C-alpha positions in Angstrom: 29.7 -69.7 -8.8 29.3 -69.6 -5.1 30.5 -66.9 -2.7 33.1 -69.4 -1.1 34.7 -69.7 -4.6 34.7 -65.9 -5.0 36.5 -65.6 -1.7 39.1 -68.2 -2.8 39.7 -66.3 -6.0 40.2 -63.1 -4.1 42.8 -64.7 -1.9 42.3 -62.1 0.9 39.3 -63.1 3.1 40.1 -60.6 5.9 37.4 -58.1 6.9 38.5 -54.6 7.7 36.6 -53.4 10.7 36.3 -50.3 13.0 34.8 -50.0 16.4 31.5 -48.1 16.7 33.2 -45.6 18.9 35.9 -44.7 16.4 35.6 -41.3 14.8 34.4 -40.9 11.2 37.8 -39.3 10.5 39.6 -42.4 11.7 37.4 -44.6 9.5 38.0 -42.3 6.5 41.7 -42.6 7.1 41.5 -46.4 7.1 39.4 -46.4 3.9 42.0 -44.2 2.2 45.0 -46.2 3.5 43.5 -49.6 2.5 42.0 -48.2 -0.7 38.6 -49.7 0.0 35.1 -48.4 -0.3 33.6 -49.5 3.0 34.4 -50.8 6.5 32.4 -53.1 8.6 31.6 -51.7 12.1 32.1 -54.3 14.8 33.0 -54.2 18.4 34.7 -57.6 18.3 35.7 -58.0 14.5 33.4 -61.1 14.4 29.9 -59.9 14.2 28.8 -57.0 12.0 26.9 -54.2 13.8 26.9 -51.9 10.8 28.7 -50.8 7.7 30.2 -47.4 6.8 30.9 -46.5 3.2 32.5 -43.7 1.4 29.1 -42.7 0.2 27.9 -42.4 3.9 30.8 -40.1 4.7 30.4 -37.9 1.5 26.7 -37.5 2.3 27.4 -36.4 5.8 30.1 -34.0 4.7 27.6 -32.4 2.2 24.9 -32.1 4.9 26.9 -31.3 8.0 30.3 -30.1 6.8 33.6 -31.2 8.3 32.2 -31.5 11.8 30.8 -34.9 10.8 34.4 -36.2 10.9 34.4 -35.8 14.6 31.2 -37.9 15.1 31.4 -41.5 16.1 31.1 -44.1 13.4 27.9 -45.6 15.0 26.1 -42.3 14.3 26.7 -42.5 10.6 26.8 -46.3 9.9 24.1 -48.2 8.1 22.7 -50.5 10.8 20.8 -52.9 8.6 23.8 -54.7 7.2 23.0 -57.0 4.2 25.0 -60.2 4.5 25.4 -63.4 2.5 26.5 -66.9 3.1 29.3 -69.0 1.6 26.8 -71.1 -0.3 25.0 -68.1 -2.0 25.5 -67.8 -5.7 27.1 -64.9 -7.5 23.8 -64.2 -9.3 21.9 -64.0 -6.1 24.4 -61.7 -4.4 24.6 -59.5 -7.5 20.8 -59.2 -7.7 20.6 -58.2 -4.0 23.4 -55.6 -4.4 21.8 -54.1 -7.5 18.3 -54.0 -5.9 19.6 -52.5 -2.6 22.1 -50.1 -4.3 25.1 -51.1 -2.2 28.5 -52.5 -3.2 29.9 -54.4 -0.2 28.5 -57.4 1.5 30.0 -59.2 4.5 30.0 -63.0 4.3 28.8 -64.9 7.4 29.3 -68.5 8.5 27.4 -69.5 11.6 26.8 -65.8 12.3 30.4 -64.8 12.2 32.2 -62.8 9.5 34.5 -64.9 7.3 35.0 -62.4 4.5 33.5 -59.6 2.4 32.6 -59.5 -1.3 32.3 -56.4 -3.4 30.2 -55.8 -6.5 33.5 -55.8 -8.4 34.4 -59.3 -7.0 31.1 -60.7 -8.0 31.1 -59.2 -11.5 34.7 -60.5 -12.1 33.6 -64.0 -10.9 30.6 -63.9 -13.1 32.6 -62.8 -16.2 35.1 -65.6 -15.5 32.3 -68.1 -15.3 30.7 -66.8 -18.6 34.1 -67.0 -20.3 34.5 -70.6 -19.2 31.0 -71.4 -20.4 31.7 -69.8 -23.8 34.9 -71.7 -24.2 33.1 -75.0 -23.3 30.3 -74.3 -25.8 32.8 -73.4 -28.6 34.7 -76.6 -27.8 31.5 -78.6 -28.1 30.6 -77.0 -31.4 34.1 -77.4 -32.8 34.3 -81.0 -31.6 37.2 -80.6 -29.1 
């Protein structure tokens, strides 16, 4: 299954973004309100400049205390954003996420964000694909 199919299954292809100048507290509020695990950092909501996850915020809280909430997002964000393309396969994306130990990946088309996939999205798509393969094989064996 390709990323473009995963995005279609998700239905919502919007990417939640924050500006690099927003405070970490503002980003944390957005994460909580939207019930998401990360937010893409972008000045124009088209090109990713970084990504900020719950894990980033928790790590900063543990090291710096609540003062980190007053810092700007750009000070805490991961700058080397791993992205994928619509044509990438679920297996490829899942392997990259597992190797890099991250759970969110913006999807780019011609350099612009068109969606975001999570490890949960990719696992769900892969399980759906495996179930269909199993059903097809059972059908072949049973002569359907």
